[in-house]
C-alpha positions in Angstrom: 0.0 0.0 0.0 1.4 3.4 -1.0 1.1 6.3 1.4 0.3 9.6 -0.3 -2.3 10.3 2.3 -0.6 8.6 5.2 -2.1 9.7 8.6 -4.5 12.0 6.9 -8.1 11.9 8.1 -10.4 12.5 5.1 -14.1 13.3 4.9 -15.8 12.7 1.5 -19.5 13.5 1.2 -21.6 11.7 -1.3 -19.2 8.8 -1.0 -21.8 6.0 -1.3 -21.6 6.0 -5.1 -20.1 7.5 -8.2 -17.2 9.9 -8.0 -17.5 10.0 -4.1 -17.1 6.3 -3.8 -14.2 6.0 -6.2 -12.5 8.7 -4.3 -13.1 7.0 -1.0 -11.7 3.7 -2.3 -8.7 5.5 -3.8 -7.9 7.6 -0.7 -8.2 4.4 1.3 -5.6 2.6 -0.6 -3.3 5.6 -0.2 -3.2 5.4 3.6 -6.0 7.8 4.6 -8.5 7.3 7.2 -11.8 7.8 5.3 -15.1 9.1 6.7 -17.7 8.0 4.2 -20.6 10.5 4.4 -23.7 9.9 2.5 -27.6 10.4 2.7 -27.9 6.7 1.9 -26.7 4.7 4.8 -26.6 1.4 3.1 -24.4 2.8 0.3 -22.1 4.5 2.8 -21.6 1.2 4.7 -21.0 -0.7 1.5 -18.2 1.7 0.5 -16.7 1.4 4.1 -16.8 -2.4 3.8 -14.8 -2.2 0.4 -12.1 0.1 1.9 -11.7 -2.2 4.9 -11.6 -5.3 2.7 -8.7 -3.6 0.9 -6.8 -3.0 4.1 -7.8 0.5 4.7 -9.5 2.3 7.6 -12.9 3.8 7.3 -16.1 4.7 9.0 -19.6 5.6 7.8 -21.6 8.7 8.8 -25.3 9.1 7.6 -25.4 12.7 6.6 -27.8 15.1 4.8 -25.3 17.9 4.0 -28.0 20.5 3.8 -29.0 19.8 7.4 -26.9 22.0 10.0 -27.2 19.4 12.7 -26.1 16.6 10.4 -23.1 18.6 9.1 -22.0 19.5 12.6 -22.3 15.9 13.7 -20.1 14.7 10.9 -17.5 17.1 11.8 -17.6 16.4 15.5 -17.8 12.7 15.1 -14.8 12.5 12.8 -12.7 14.6 15.1 -13.8 12.6 18.1 -12.9 9.3 16.3 -9.7 10.3 14.8 -8.5 13.4 16.6 -8.3 15.6 13.6 -9.6 16.4 10.0 -7.0 17.0 7.3 -9.1 16.7 4.1 -12.7 17.6 3.2 -14.0 16.6 -0.2 -17.4 18.3 -0.6 -18.6 16.0 -3.4 -22.3 15.5 -2.5 -24.6 16.9 -5.1 -27.8 16.6 -7.1 -28.7 17.5 -10.7 -31.4 19.8 -12.0 -32.9 19.8 -15.5 -34.6 22.7 -17.1 -34.4 26.3 -18.5 -35.0 29.2 -16.1 -38.6 29.6 -17.2 -39.6 26.0 -16.9 -37.6 25.0 -13.7 -40.0 24.6 -10.8 -39.2 26.9 -7.8 -39.1 23.7 -5.7 -36.4 22.1 -7.9 -34.3 25.3 -8.0 -34.5 25.5 -4.2 -33.6 21.9 -3.7 -30.5 22.1 -6.1 -29.2 25.2 -4.2 -29.9 23.6 -1.0 -27.8 20.5 -1.6 -25.2 21.8 -4.0 -24.4 25.2 -2.3 -25.8 25.1 1.2 -24.4 21.7 1.6 -20.8 22.8 0.8 -21.2 25.8 3.0 -22.5 23.9 6.0 -20.1 21.0 6.1 -17.2 23.4 5.6 -18.6 25.7 8.4 -18.3 22.9 10.9 -15.0 21.2 9.5 -13.0 24.4 9.1 -12.6 25.1 12.9 -10.9 21.8 13.3 -8.5 22.7 10.5 -7.9 26.2 11.9 -6.7 24.5 15.2 -4.0 22.7 13.3 -3.3 25.5 10.9 -3.5 23.0 7.9 -5.9 21.2 5.7 -7.1 20.7 2.1 -10.7 21.4 1.0 -11.9 20.2 -2.4 -15.2 21.5 -3.5 -17.1 19.9 -6.4 -18.0 22.4 -9.0 -18.5 21.5 -12.7 -17.3 22.4 -16.2 -20.8 23.8 -16.6 -19.7 26.6 -14.3 -17.4 27.7 -17.1 -19.5 26.9 -20.3 -23.1 27.0 -21.1 -25.2 24.0 -21.5 -28.8 23.8 -22.5 -31.5 22.9 -19.9 -29.1 23.1 -16.8 -30.1 26.5 -15.3 -30.3 25.5 -11.6 -27.4 23.1 -11.8 -25.2 25.5 -13.6 -26.0 28.3 -11.2 -25.2 26.1 -8.2 -21.8 24.9 -9.5 -20.9 28.6 -10.5 -21.7 29.5 -6.8 -19.5 26.7 -5.6 -16.5 27.9 -7.7 -17.0 31.5 -6.4 -17.2 30.3 -2.8 -14.0 28.3 -3.3 -12.1 31.4 -4.3 -13.6 33.3 -1.4 -12.8 30.6 1.1 -9.1 30.4 -0.2 -8.6 34.1 0.4 -10.0 33.8 4.1 -8.2 30.6 5.0 -4.8 30.9 3.2 -3.1 32.6 6.3 -4.0 29.4 8.3 -2.3 27.0 6.0 -5.8 25.7 4.5 -5.8 25.1 0.8 -9.3 25.3 -1.0 -9.6 24.1 -4.6 -12.5 23.1 -7.0 -12.8 20.1 -9.2 -14.7 20.9 -12.4 -15.5 17.5 -14.1 -16.9 17.2 -17.5 -19.5 14.4 -18.0 -18.5 11.3 -16.0 -20.3 8.0 -16.5 -21.9 7.7 -13.0 -25.4 6.9 -11.6 -25.8 10.6 -11.4 -25.4 10.9 -15.3 -27.5 7.8 -15.9 -30.3 9.4 -14.0 -30.0 12.6 -16.1 -30.1 10.6 -19.4 -33.3 8.8 -18.1 -34.9 12.1 -17.2 -33.8 14.1 -20.4 -34.1 11.7 -23.4 -36.8 9.4 -24.5 -34.1 7.0 -25.4 -31.1 7.3 -23.0 -28.8 5.8 -25.7 -29.4 8.7 -27.9 -28.5 11.0 -25.1 -25.3 9.2 -24.5 -24.4 9.5 -28.2 -25.0 13.3 -28.1 -22.9 13.7 -24.9 -20.0 11.8 -26.5 -20.0 14.1 -29.5 -19.2 17.1 -27.1 -16.0 15.4 -25.8 -12.7 15.7 -27.7 -12.0 12.2 -26.5 -15.4 11.0 -27.9 -15.8 9.2 -24.4 -17.3 9.9 -21.1 -15.0 10.2 -18.2 -14.7 7.6 -15.4 -15.1 8.1 -11.7 -11.5 7.2 -11.3 -10.5 10.1 -13.5 -11.9 12.5 -11.1 -10.7 10.5 -8.1 -7.1 10.7 -9.3 -7.4 14.5 -9.5 -9.1 14.7 -6.0 -6.2 12.6 -4.7 -3.7 15.1 -6.0 -5.5 17.9 -4.5 -5.9 16.1 -1.1 -2.2 15.1 -1.0 0.8 17.3 -0.1 1.8 17.2 -3.7 -0.5 20.1 -4.4 0.9 22.3 -1.6 1.3 25.2 -4.1 -2.1 24.7 -5.7 -4.6 27.2 -4.1 -7.9 28.6 -5.2 -7.7 26.7 -8.4 -10.4 25.5 -10.9 -9.0 22.0 -11.7 -10.8 20.9 -14.9 -11.2 17.1 -15.6 -13.6 17.4 -18.6 -12.1 15.4 -21.6 -11.6 18.7 -23.5 -15.2 19.6 -23.6 -14.3 23.2 -23.3 -12.3 23.0 -26.4 -15.3 22.2 -28.6 -15.3 20.6 -31.9 
């Protein structure tokens, strides 16, 4: 087992599936102690079991990131169990499909609640533990959509743009305390999240998949491990000079065709 995250305590939200799970498994093999936070308890426990089976250290924490009490409990229980928090990967999020005029108010609020409020709340309660040690790495999940336009994604694009702006504001505030804050901006990654979008947005999901592939310079969708590798770099000391960055993992979609 390598040790790029040796002795580091890492919280990953939304780690029951997709990018979060891939990151949790990857961080676990690199020596980190992983706190798997997810709103789906069974999925969180499944990820923990895989990490432990591979020889890693992990615990599950049932967490709704948009609930202040749950966010605070996540931070406090992690610190109580491991004595510190070194890495926070704010990965949890949901999608929203629709233009501004046809997006239901309830959907808009829900997307903002999870994607933006969730990042704020978990960070709010984790940061004090990092301040005590004057060190830490926070990774916020934004999206390539924060940088480019994409049809029928008003709520999602707005939420991910807010996360990117919040990342930069946090970095200015916490740089004097040795805390790095960066954002990941993936393109389309083949996850259950994207499969759900394809089902909701296209009468035939395969047609949607073909349309998405045409946007990529690689002609393929990314894999959760592609983003997990980038997250690992930002979590590790290898990225000690990377601060307030927008880290794109998008298969060249911004380049167009």
